[in-house]
Each structure stands twice: as C-alpha cells, then as structure tokens.
C-alpha positions in Angstrom: 16.0 -17.0 -18.3 12.3 -16.5 -17.6 12.9 -16.2 -13.9 15.4 -13.3 -14.5 12.9 -11.5 -16.7 10.2 -11.9 -14.1 12.6 -10.8 -11.3 13.6 -7.7 -13.3 9.9 -6.8 -14.0 9.1 -7.5 -10.3 11.8 -5.1 -9.2 10.6 -2.4 -11.7 7.0 -3.0 -10.5 7.8 -2.7 -6.8 9.9 0.4 -7.3 7.0 2.0 -9.2 4.6 0.8 -6.5 6.6 2.3 -3.6 7.2 5.5 -5.5 3.5 5.7 -6.1 2.7 5.1 -2.4 5.3 7.7 -1.2 3.9 10.3 -3.7 0.2 9.4 -3.1 0.3 9.7 0.7 2.3 13.0 0.4 -0.6 14.3 -1.8 -3.0 13.2 1.0 -0.9 15.2 3.5 -1.2 18.3 1.3 -4.9 17.6 0.7 -5.6 17.4 4.4 -3.7 20.6 5.0 -5.7 22.3 2.3 -8.9 21.4 4.1 -7.8 23.8 6.9 -7.4 26.8 4.6 -9.8 29.6 3.7 -12.6 29.0 1.2 -10.9 30.6 -1.7 -7.8 28.5 -1.3 -9.8 25.3 -0.8 -11.7 26.0 -4.0 -8.4 25.9 -6.0 -6.4 23.3 -4.0 -9.0 20.5 -3.2 -9.9 19.9 -6.9 -6.3 19.8 -7.8 -5.3 17.3 -5.1 -8.3 15.2 -6.0 -7.2 15.2 -9.7 -3.6 14.3 -8.7 -4.8 11.5 -6.4 -7.0 10.0 -9.1 -4.2 10.1 -11.6 -1.6 8.5 -9.3 -4.1 5.7 -8.4 -5.1 4.9 -12.0 -1.7 5.5 -13.7 0.9 4.4 -11.2 -0.3 2.9 -7.9 -2.9 0.3 -8.9 -1.1 -0.9 -12.1 2.3 -1.1 -10.3 0.8 -3.1 -7.4 -0.9 -5.6 -9.8 2.2 -5.9 -11.9 4.4 -6.5 -8.8 2.0 -9.3 -7.6 1.8 -10.9 -11.0 5.5 -11.0 -11.5 6.1 -12.2 -8.0 3.6 -14.9 -8.2 5.0 -15.9 -11.6 8.5 -16.3 -9.9 6.9 -18.5 -7.2 5.1 -20.6 -9.9 8.5 -21.2 -11.5 10.2 -21.9 -8.2 7.7 -23.1 -5.6 10.4 -24.3 -3.3 10.7 -20.8 -2.1 7.5 -21.3 -0.2 9.3 -24.0 1.9 11.8 -21.4 3.1 10.8 -19.4 6.2 11.6 -16.0 4.7 9.1 -16.3 1.8 5.9 -16.7 3.9 7.1 -13.9 6.2 7.7 -11.7 3.1 4.3 -12.6 1.7 2.7 -11.7 5.0 4.3 -8.2 4.8 3.3 -7.9 1.2 -0.3 -8.6 2.2 0.1 -5.9 4.9 1.4 -3.5 2.2 -1.5 -4.3 -0.1 -3.9 -3.6 2.8 -2.1 -0.3 3.5 -2.5 0.5 -0.3 -6.2 -0.2 -0.2 -6.6 1.8 3.1 -4.8 4.8 1.6 -7.0 4.7 -1.6 -10.1 4.5 0.7 -8.9 7.5 2.6 -8.6 9.5 -0.6 -12.2 9.0 -1.4 -13.4 10.0 2.1 -10.9 12.7 3.2 -13.3 15.6 2.2 -16.2 14.1 4.1 -14.3 13.1 7.3 -12.4 16.3 7.8 -12.2 15.7 11.6 -11.1 12.1 11.3 -7.6 12.8 10.0 -4.9 15.2 11.0 -1.4 16.1 10.1 0.1 13.5 12.5 -2.1 10.7 11.0 -0.8 11.4 7.5 2.8 11.9 8.6 2.7 8.5 10.3 0.9 7.0 7.2 3.7 8.4 5.1 6.3 6.4 6.9 4.6 3.0 6.9 5.8 2.1 3.3 9.4 3.0 4.3 9.2 0.5 7.2 7.6 -2.2 5.0 10.1 -1.6 2.3 13.0 -2.1 4.7 11.5 -5.4 6.0 10.6 -6.8 2.6 13.9 -5.9 1.0 15.8 -7.4 4.0 13.9 -10.6 3.7 14.5 -10.8 -0.1 18.2 -10.1 0.2 19.1 -12.2 3.2 16.6 -15.0 2.6 17.6 -18.1 4.4 20.5 -16.4 6.3 18.3 -13.8 7.9 18.3 -13.7 11.7 14.7 -12.7 12.6 15.8 -11.4 16.0 18.2 -9.0 14.4 15.6 -8.0 11.8 13.1 -7.3 14.6 15.6 -5.4 16.6 16.7 -3.4 13.6 13.2 -2.6 12.5 12.3 -1.6 16.1 15.2 0.9 16.2 14.3 2.1 12.7 10.7 2.7 13.8 12.0 4.5 16.9 14.1 6.8 14.7 11.2 7.5 12.4 8.9 8.3 15.4 11.6 10.6 16.9 11.8 12.4 13.5 8.0 12.8 13.3 7.7 14.1 16.8 10.7 16.4 16.4 9.2 17.8 13.1 5.8 18.3 14.7 7.4 20.3 17.6 9.5 22.4 15.2 6.5 23.0 13.1 4.3 24.0 16.1 7.1 26.3 17.3 7.3 28.1 13.9 3.5 28.7 13.8 
C-alpha cells in the first residue's frame, strides 16, 4: 500500500514540477523580450517578471522537484530491484539531466538582467522545449519499463526533436515576417 501512496505522490510531484518548468521558462521568454522594450515598459515589466519568477521558484518549482525526488527515492528504497532493470538507471540519468536543466534555468533567472546580450528569443524558445523532450523520454521509460526498445525510443525522440525544431524555426520565420 505504501508503494501506491508514494507512486501517487510522485506523479503529483512531477506533474507540478513539469508545470512549474513550463511556466517558469515561459516567464523567462517574456522577461527577455521585456529587456528589448523602451525604458518605461522595462520599469513596469522587469520587476513584475522578477516577482513571478521568484514566486514560481519558491512555491512551485523547487518544492515540486524535491517532493518528486523524495517520493521516487522512497519507491526505490521499497523496491530496490528496479535498479537492476535497465530502464531505471536510464530514467535516473534523464532525471539528473532534468534536475541540471532546472538548476540552469534558475541560474538564468538570477543573471538575465545582467547578461542581456547572452540570451535571445531563440535560446529561450529552445529552452522552453527541453522539458517536453525529457518528459517524453522519462514517461516512456516508466510506462514501457523492461519491454522498451531503446532503438525505437531513440528514433522516436529524434523524430520528436526534429518536429520541435521545425516548429521553432517556422515560428521564428513567421514572427520575423510579421515584424
């Protein structure tokens, strides 16, 4: 029964974590765009985005990540045999990547105003899609487990990344055309 409770809490945690990541990076996109505006607009928008970023970090993002890891590690403690199955170390690898992505995005939010030339719209649009790719990989590993074909997973993710890149490039062209 404990494993089902941990699994339920783990799912709730990672849904909140991914929701926070999607929202947080979208705020970073708007924050970066606000840096290109006139001084009066910046004076209003930048403090608002900083406030929103801070709240998302403290209320959603960091607690959800910690909660997800605690519940996931709790499930592994109750069922350590999962570590003997190929899918689990691969899933943990992608979770470590996701955690690194999380930390990187939080770091960007604290330096975005100082490094205005370092980031651009494309950077943030790409960053905005990374959790989608990681979500697809992690969920596929958790659902298919031992029956997963890693070649199909790699091929599917490659196609998925290609479609996302095509969408980002197409959106960028359309946006440039409308300016």
